[in-house]
C-alpha positions in Angstrom: -36.9 5.4 6.2 -39.4 3.0 7.5 -38.8 -0.7 6.5 -41.7 -3.0 5.8 -41.9 -6.6 7.2 -40.5 -8.2 4.0 -37.6 -5.8 3.8 -36.8 -6.5 7.5 -36.9 -10.2 7.0 -34.7 -9.9 3.8 -32.2 -7.9 5.8 -32.1 -10.5 8.6 -31.6 -13.3 6.0 -28.7 -11.4 4.4 -27.1 -10.8 7.8 -27.5 -14.5 8.7 -25.9 -15.6 5.4 -23.1 -13.2 5.9 -22.4 -14.4 9.4 -22.6 -18.0 8.2 -20.0 -17.3 5.5 -17.7 -15.5 7.9 -17.9 -18.3 10.4 -17.1 -20.9 7.7 -14.0 -18.9 6.6 -13.0 -18.4 10.3 -13.3 -22.1 11.1 -11.3 -23.0 8.0 -8.6 -20.6 9.0 -8.4 -21.7 12.6 -9.0 -25.4 12.1 -7.0 -26.5 9.1 -6.8 -30.1 10.4 -10.5 -30.7 9.9 -9.6 -32.5 6.6 -7.4 -35.1 8.5 -9.0 -38.4 9.4 -9.3 -39.5 13.1 -9.9 -43.2 12.5 -7.4 -45.8 13.7 -6.8 -49.5 14.6 -3.8 -49.3 16.9 -2.0 -46.5 18.8 0.8 -46.3 16.1 -1.9 -45.1 13.6 -2.2 -41.9 15.6 0.0 -38.8 16.1 -0.5 -35.5 18.0 -0.8 -32.4 15.8 -1.3 -28.7 16.5 -4.3 -27.0 14.9 -2.6 -23.6 15.1 0.0 -24.6 12.6 -0.7 -23.6 9.0 1.4 -26.2 7.2 1.6 -24.0 4.1 3.3 -21.1 6.0 6.9 -21.4 7.3 6.5 -19.1 10.3 3.7 -21.1 12.0 5.8 -24.3 11.9 8.1 -22.7 14.5 5.5 -22.4 17.3 6.4 -23.9 20.7 4.9 -27.3 21.3 2.5 -27.6 24.2 0.5 -30.8 24.1 -1.7 -29.8 26.9 -3.4 -27.1 24.8 -6.8 -27.8 23.3 -5.4 -27.0 19.9 -3.2 -30.1 20.1 -5.3 -33.0 18.9 -4.8 -36.6 17.9 -5.1 -37.5 14.3 -4.5 -40.4 11.9 -0.8 -40.5 11.1 -1.0 -41.4 7.4 -3.8 -38.9 6.7 -1.9 -36.2 8.6 1.4 -36.9 6.7 -0.5 -36.7 3.4 -2.1 -33.4 4.5 1.3 -32.0 5.4 2.8 -33.0 2.1 -0.1 -31.4 0.2 0.0 -28.2 2.3 3.8 -27.8 2.3 3.8 -28.2 -1.5 1.9 -24.8 -1.6 4.9 -23.0 -0.1 6.5 -20.9 -2.8 9.9 -20.6 -1.0 11.9 -23.1 1.0 11.5 -22.9 4.8 14.7 -22.7 6.7 14.1 -25.5 9.2 17.5 -24.8 11.0 16.4 -21.3 11.8 13.4 -22.7 13.6 13.8 -24.5 17.0 10.4 -25.0 18.6 10.5 -25.7 22.3 8.5 -28.5 23.8 6.7 -26.9 26.7 4.5 -29.8 27.9 4.9 -33.3 26.5 2.8 -35.2 29.1 0.3 -36.4 26.5 0.3 -39.0 23.8 -1.8 -40.1 20.8 -3.8 -43.2 21.5 -6.3 -45.3 19.5 -9.5 -45.5 21.7 -12.5 -47.2 20.2 -11.0 -46.8 16.7 -10.7 -43.0 17.1 -7.4 -41.2 17.6 -7.5 -39.6 21.0 -5.1 -37.3 23.0 -4.5 -39.0 26.3 -2.4 -38.0 29.3 0.7 -40.1 30.1 
């Protein structure tokens, strides 16, 4: 089957839209903390959080803590706490926090407020 120019362009458009949708879904799955603010006034406004954790799933809350990973970012504390409350309310069962003992692998970073933006900084 030979495709004309219009058909080929339509196929490219469909593929581009499909890839865009897939990328959007992937980014939402991998970066759930995008909804959390980063603004701050003082260091106490900030907290380190792991982007790998899905706060609406018990099993990901037990991941080891490695603040050196790029997935650990600094976010606004009150915005993050609100996000965790909303996400954890989606869990249909109660998580057994005692069964989960995450290990801190690298804690040589802290959350700081730099130019009114929460920033991960080395100690």
